[in-house]
C-alpha positions in Angstrom: -46.4 55.2 -20.4 -43.1 56.7 -19.2 -40.0 57.2 -21.4 -38.1 54.8 -19.1 -40.8 52.1 -19.6 -40.8 52.6 -23.4 -37.1 52.2 -23.6 -37.4 49.0 -21.5 -40.0 47.6 -24.0 -37.7 48.3 -26.9 -34.8 46.5 -25.3 -36.6 43.2 -24.6 -39.0 43.0 -27.5 -38.3 41.5 -30.9 -39.8 42.3 -34.3 -41.3 39.4 -36.2 -39.2 38.8 -39.4 -42.1 39.0 -41.8 -43.3 42.3 -40.4 -39.8 43.8 -40.3 -39.9 43.9 -44.1 -43.0 46.2 -44.1 -42.5 49.8 -45.1 -45.9 50.8 -43.8 -46.3 52.4 -40.4 -49.3 53.4 -38.3 -49.1 55.7 -35.3 -51.4 55.8 -32.3 -51.9 57.0 -28.8 -54.8 57.4 -26.4 -55.9 60.8 -27.8 -55.3 60.1 -31.5 -57.6 61.9 -34.0 -60.0 59.7 -36.0 -58.3 59.8 -39.4 -58.0 57.3 -42.1 -55.0 54.9 -42.1 -52.0 56.7 -43.4 -53.3 60.1 -42.7 -52.1 60.3 -39.1 -48.9 61.9 -37.9 -45.8 59.9 -38.7 -47.8 57.4 -40.8 -47.0 55.9 -44.2 -48.8 53.3 -46.2 -48.1 52.1 -49.8 -51.5 50.5 -50.5 -54.5 52.2 -48.8 -56.8 49.5 -50.1 -55.1 47.0 -47.7 -56.6 49.0 -44.8 -60.2 49.4 -45.9 -61.4 47.2 -43.0 -59.5 49.3 -40.5 -60.6 52.6 -42.0 -64.3 52.0 -41.2 -63.7 51.4 -37.5 -64.2 54.6 -35.4 -61.2 55.6 -33.3 -59.3 52.4 -34.0 -56.0 54.1 -32.9 -57.3 54.7 -29.4 -58.3 51.1 -29.1 -54.7 50.1 -29.6 -53.6 52.3 -26.7 -52.8 50.9 -23.3 -55.4 53.4 -22.0 -58.3 51.7 -23.8 -60.9 50.6 -21.3 -62.0 47.0 -21.5 -62.0 45.0 -18.2 -60.0 41.8 -18.2 -58.7 39.2 -15.7 -55.1 38.8 -14.9 -53.5 37.1 -11.9 -56.9 36.7 -10.1 -57.8 40.4 -10.3 -59.8 42.6 -12.7 -58.1 45.5 -14.5 -59.8 48.3 -16.3 -56.9 48.9 -18.8 -53.5 47.5 -19.7 -52.0 50.5 -18.0 -53.6 49.7 -14.7 -52.2 46.2 -14.6 -48.8 47.3 -15.9 -48.3 50.0 -13.3 -49.7 47.8 -10.5 -47.2 45.1 -11.3 -44.4 47.6 -11.0 -45.8 48.8 -7.6 -46.0 45.3 -6.3 -42.2 45.4 -6.0 -42.8 47.9 -3.2 -46.3 47.4 -1.8 -49.0 44.8 -2.2 -51.6 47.3 -1.0 -50.6 49.8 -3.8 -50.8 46.9 -6.3 -54.4 46.2 -5.3 -55.4 49.9 -5.4 -55.1 49.8 -9.1 -57.4 46.8 -9.5 -61.1 47.1 -10.0 -61.9 45.1 -6.8 -59.3 46.8 -4.5 -59.4 44.1 -1.9 -56.8 44.8 0.7 -54.3 41.9 0.7 -54.3 39.4 3.6 -50.9 39.7 5.3 -50.5 36.0 5.2 -51.0 35.9 1.5 -48.7 38.8 0.5 -45.6 36.6 0.1 -47.6 34.0 -1.9 -48.9 36.8 -4.2 -45.5 38.2 -4.9 -44.1 34.7 -5.6 -47.0 33.9 -7.9 -46.4 37.0 -10.0 -42.6 37.0 -10.1 -41.5 33.4 -9.4 -39.4 32.1 -6.5 -36.0 33.7 -7.4 -37.4 37.2 -8.1 -39.7 37.1 -5.1 -36.7 36.5 -2.9 -35.0 39.5 -4.5 -38.0 41.6 -3.9 -38.2 40.7 -0.3 -34.5 41.6 0.1 -35.0 44.9 -1.7 -38.0 45.8 0.4 -36.0 45.2 3.5 -33.0 47.2 2.3 -35.4 50.1 1.3 -36.5 50.7 4.9 -35.1 54.1 6.0 -32.4 53.9 3.3 -31.3 57.1 1.6 -31.1 56.9 -2.1 -30.2 60.0 -4.1 -31.0 62.1 -1.1 -34.4 60.6 -0.5 -35.6 58.4 2.4 -37.7 55.4 1.6 -40.0 53.3 3.7 -41.8 49.9 3.1 -45.1 51.7 2.3 -46.8 48.5 3.7 -49.2 50.3 6.0 -50.2 53.1 3.7 -53.7 53.6 2.5 -54.1 54.4 -1.2 -56.9 55.9 -3.3 -58.8 53.5 -5.4 -57.3 54.1 -8.8 -58.7 50.9 -10.3 -62.0 52.6 -11.1 -60.4 55.6 -12.9 -58.8 56.2 -16.3 -55.7 54.8 -17.8 -54.0 58.2 -17.4 -54.8 58.1 -13.7 -53.2 54.7 -13.6 -50.0 56.0 -15.2 -49.9 58.9 -12.8 -50.4 56.5 -9.9 -47.0 54.9 -10.6 -45.6 57.7 -8.4 -47.7 56.7 -5.3 -44.7 54.6 -4.2 -41.1 55.6 -4.9 -38.8 52.9 -6.0 -35.1 52.8 -5.0 -32.5 52.8 -7.8 -32.1 49.0 -7.1 -35.9 48.4 -7.6 -36.0 50.6 -10.7 -33.2 48.5 -12.3 -35.0 45.3 -11.3 -38.3 46.4 -13.0 -36.5 47.8 -16.0 -35.1 44.4 -16.8 -38.5 42.7 -16.6 -41.1 45.4 -17.6 -41.3 44.4 -21.3 -42.1 40.8 -20.5 -44.9 41.7 -18.1 -46.4 44.3 -20.5 -46.5 41.6 -23.2 -48.3 39.1 -20.8 -50.8 41.7 -19.7 -51.5 42.7 -23.3 -52.2 39.1 -24.3 -54.6 38.8 -21.4 -56.6 41.8 -22.5 -56.7 40.9 -26.2 -57.8 37.4 -25.4 -61.1 38.7 -24.2 -61.6 41.9 -26.3 -62.9 41.0 -29.8 -62.8 44.7 -30.9 -59.1 45.0 -30.1 -58.2 41.8 -31.8 -60.1 42.7 -35.0 -58.4 46.1 -35.1 -54.9 44.7 -34.4 -55.3 42.1 -37.2 -56.6 44.8 -39.5 -53.3 46.7 -39.2 -51.8 44.2 -41.6 -48.0 44.1 -41.5 -47.6 47.8 -40.6 -45.1 48.9 -38.0 -47.0 50.0 -34.9 -45.7 53.3 -33.5 -46.7 55.1 -30.3 -46.1 58.7 -29.3 -47.8 60.8 -26.7 -47.2 64.5 -26.4 -43.5 65.3 -26.8 -42.3 61.8 -26.0 -40.1 60.1 -28.6 -41.7 57.8 -31.2 -41.5 54.2 -30.0 -42.2 51.1 -32.0 -44.5 48.7 -30.1 -42.8 45.5 -31.2 -44.6 43.5 -28.5 -47.9 44.4 -30.1 -46.7 43.4 -33.6 -45.6 40.1 -32.1 -49.0 39.5 -30.6 -50.6 40.3 -34.0 -48.5 37.6 -35.6 -49.6 35.1 -32.9 -53.3 36.0 -33.4 -53.0 35.7 -37.1 -51.5 32.2 -36.8 -54.2 31.2 -34.4 -56.9 32.5 -36.8 -55.4 30.7 -39.7 -55.2 27.5 -37.7 -58.9 27.8 -36.7 -59.8 28.4 -40.3 -58.0 25.3 -41.4 -59.7 23.3 -38.7 -63.1 24.5 -40.0 -62.2 23.6 -43.6 -61.0 20.1 -42.5 -64.4 19.4 -41.0 
């Protein structure tokens, strides 16, 4: 994930109150080493026994990454990773064809359905803004670059490749400064929605996330700054409440 995207997430996400009190922290990224909780870089835990369930799961850190591969459905398409769906949604601001190139199916959009697809994803008001931005982007110079609609381009099928390939594919279409600002104000919300869709169908990811207890979840890749994934902590709280509710229902029977 880019630094710009990480900053956007931090701006729109909120940390659950109960979890903000935790002094524990776990750090992960797609290439994390398989170490015990608390033994990874930038990690700290006060009670190792609280993470025994997590410690026995091989490469649990990599499963928390947006690059973890587990196909899931979101907005009528199949996505190989969270990163695929996230980058595709960003590209939809510019091109519906580029959007579908990151899906598993890669079905070229029907011209008659493009407007409906954008409206379904972003809503009426934002869809109108996207149409206007696309129109303004035609042959407009922005920071010395000339943009086009990208509507008729053919794109490689990135949907069958890795999460890293999906992240790199974000550059298959250049966004104008106006489009970048539009996405920056909304990216965190869509990342949270996509993450919920993936965790809803991936038992392994749900189990690992719940096993992280109340620890802060930190992400760093390469030399990028350390970022707290508040949206993932929020999802963890939601899953825990759901699990507790289900348990109470069983006991009531």
